[in-house]
C-alpha positions, 0 to 999 in steps of 0.5 A: 635235283640233278640237272638234265638235258632239255627236252629239245636237246634230248629230242635232237639227240634221240633223232641223231641216235636213231638216224645215226644208228640207221645210217650206220647200219645201212653204211655197214651193210652197204660197205659189205655189199659193195665189197662183195660186188667189188670182189665179184667184179674183180674175180670175173675180170681175173677169171676172164684174163686167166682164160685168155692167158690159158688160151695163149699158153695151151699150144706151148704146153701141149708140146711133148717137150714144152720150151720152158724158156719161151714159156717164161718169156711169154709170161713176162710179155703177157703180164705187161700187156694185160696189166696183171701178174701172170703165173703158169704152173705145170700140173706137178706144181712147178712154176713155168712162168711168173711175170712178177719175178721174170724168166730169170727168177722162175727156177727159184720159185717154190712149188705152187701145188699147195696154194689154194687157188692152184689146188682148186684149178688142178681139181678142175674148176676155177680157184680164188684166194686172197692172201699175202704173196710169198714172192712179192710180199704183198696182199694179192687177189688170185684167180686160177683156171685149168689149161687143158688139151682135150681131156688132158690137164696140161697146166694152170693159168693164174692171174692176180692183182694187188689187194691195194687196188681193190681196196682203193676201188672199195673206199671210193665207193664207200666214201660216196655212200658215207658222204650221202649218209652224212648229208642225210643225217644233217637234214634229219637233225635240222628237221628234228630241231625245227620239230623240237622248237614246236614241241618245247614251246607248249611244254614250257608253258605246261611246265610253268603252270604245273610248277605253280600248281605244285606250289599251291597256286591251283588257280593258275591255268596253262594257256596253250593254243596249238590245236593238237594233243598239247592243247588237250593236255593243257585243258585236262591239266587245268580241269584236274587242277580245278577238281584237285582244288575242290577236293583239297578244300573238301579234305581240309574242311573234313580234316578240320571237322575231324580235328575239332571233333577229336579235340572235343571228345572227352575220351582219348583216341589213338589210331595205330598203323599196322607197322606199329606207329601212331597215326592219330592221337587227340589232345585228351589222349596226350593229356591222359598219357602225360605226353608233351613236346614233339607231336606223337604222330608217326612215332613208334608206339613204344616211344609214345605209350610207356605203360607196359599193360597199355602197350601190350593191349595195343600190340595184341590188337595189332597182332590180330587179337580182339581183347575185351575192354580193360582198366589200366592204372597209370602212375602220376602225381596225386595217386595216378589215374585209371583209364578204361581202354577199348579197341577196334579195327579200322580198314581204309579204302584201298589199304590191305591191312587194318589200323587199330583204334583205341579209346581211353576213358578216364574212370578214376572218378567213376571208380572213386565214386563207386568206392565212395558209394560202397563205403557210404552204404557200408558206413551208414548201415553200420552207424545206424545198426549200432544205436538201433541194436542198442535201442532194441536191446534196452526195449526188450530188457524193459519188456522182460521186466514188465512181463515179470511184473517189475519196474523197468530200470530208468537207465534203460529208457535213458540209454534208448532215448540217447541212441534214438537222438543219435540216429536222429542226428545221423539222419539230419546230417545225411539229409543235409549232406544230400542237399549240399551234394545235390546243389539244391536249393539255391544259396540265399546269400546275405551280407553281414559284418564279421563282428556280428556273425562270428559271435553269433556262431560262437554263442551257439556253443558257449554252454557246451564249451563251459560244460567241457571246460574249454575256453571259446574265443572270438577274433573278428576283423572289420568287413562283411561276409557274403554267404548263405548264413544258415549254411555257413553257420552250420559249417562253422558250427561243425568245426567248432563242435569238433574242436570242443569235443576233441581239443580236450578239457582245458584247451582253447578254441579260437574262432576268427575271421578277416576280410582279405583281397578277393574274399573272407577268411575264417579260421577255427583253431584249437591248442589240443593234441591235433590230428595225426598227419597220416589222417589229414588227406582223408579227414573230409571223407564221409564217416571218416574218424581219426579215433572211431571209438572216441568219436562215437562216445562223444556222439559224433556221426563222422559227417560234420567235416564232409558237410562243412566241405560241401557247404564251403565248395557250394559257395565257390570257396575252399577249406583246408586243415593243417596241424600246428606242431604242439599247438593243435589243429587249424581249419581255414575257410576262404569264401570269395567276395 
């Protein structure tokens, strides 16, 4: 901050400037007034002398043939007597006498008819002028009066004094005036300095208190006891600081509440100012927009929002348009996400323009669930319609045979029965999947050694493995597994059943388990053809089949892996699948201890 003069110095300088200007103007006005008075006084004295001279020379000039030599001598004498330059001029402008040059120099003088004072006197009145004399080479003040004999103009009497004499008189009076003004100015400055000291004391206290208040110490009070406006100002400032402290505390509390509220919101919130900058943005919006690093507040929208569709939505609202909600896809890892953006306008008290508040809601899971629901209904309908149509067709064929008196083919009834069993398995799987997804009933966990549990699961599939010509092996380590044994058995059975069906004749299926730090790991592996890599991301979806035709031929419902995943996740565990190049597929289940 630029250093300025103290208020006391400015106070004194202000009085100096005002008083000095006033005295200067008064001095200038007085100077001109005194000058005019001096000139008027000088002119009156000169006119009086000129009239005395005129009376003296009237008899000499009234003669029919004036004696010019006598007139010249008389002019020299009279000039010495009155202490001024005396000049006598004939009506034609010829100089008859001049005390400045003497009688001998008069014939050499120029005609004076054109001189201003002489011209005015020849016109009948007194004449005055201030000019440089051609004869004496000095500044002269002239006064001239006409000399008359009755009504006849017989000459002009002129008297002059040097201008330097008048200047000396003027400067003597001016010096007295300026000296008096200077003394008055000093007295004014002394009074201003004393008054400044009485002012700066309270102001210094108020200034120090204001500095501490500005630095955050609102408990500081200004202590001024002068009984005047300064004390009132200090008390007002103290009250202001007190109220400001309460207001700041309330604002901080409100800001903290708002920040907590925005931080806890499940939706993202962005408030944009009319100038196109971010005013407020909550953590959820930062997460959805994948913003990290520097704070986003006060930054241009284009630097914070990189998605063109979302930025266009914000710009439209800032331009005054009211757009309906829309879904915007944001790219990112894992396929990105979809957010639903909604806008509204916000106007704060005292502001002419409106802000725009935009909410961001992550609807990725919502859209995914809607799609899954749609797919589920479609797939379930399709899976039920196929065996139901088959059952209906074979029953109708059997009815036709009975109406014709023939015996129905046994194969019809066997096929209808097989399809009915298929629908029963499908419904059982759907019910089990529904129970797994709903989270009820609660798990009934038990601890059982792996060497006892895994062979029991494998025993459920021995007959099917022998029928398909598949070798089913068990490798169980030491240690127990703690889980809902019925549900975990179902999950492992689904994996073993899939391995037996799709591994192919002559393959080997291995059910293994071991206890590791933090939990139990169980694996179902086969050395069959494996699963194509492009199907691995969707393998656990409901009704998803790698080979739809072959799966139905083998009696699969497309729900086994989905059921297994839900059972494992209900235990807090994980399930994953991987292809072993040239060695089939392997499913790994991890159940926490």
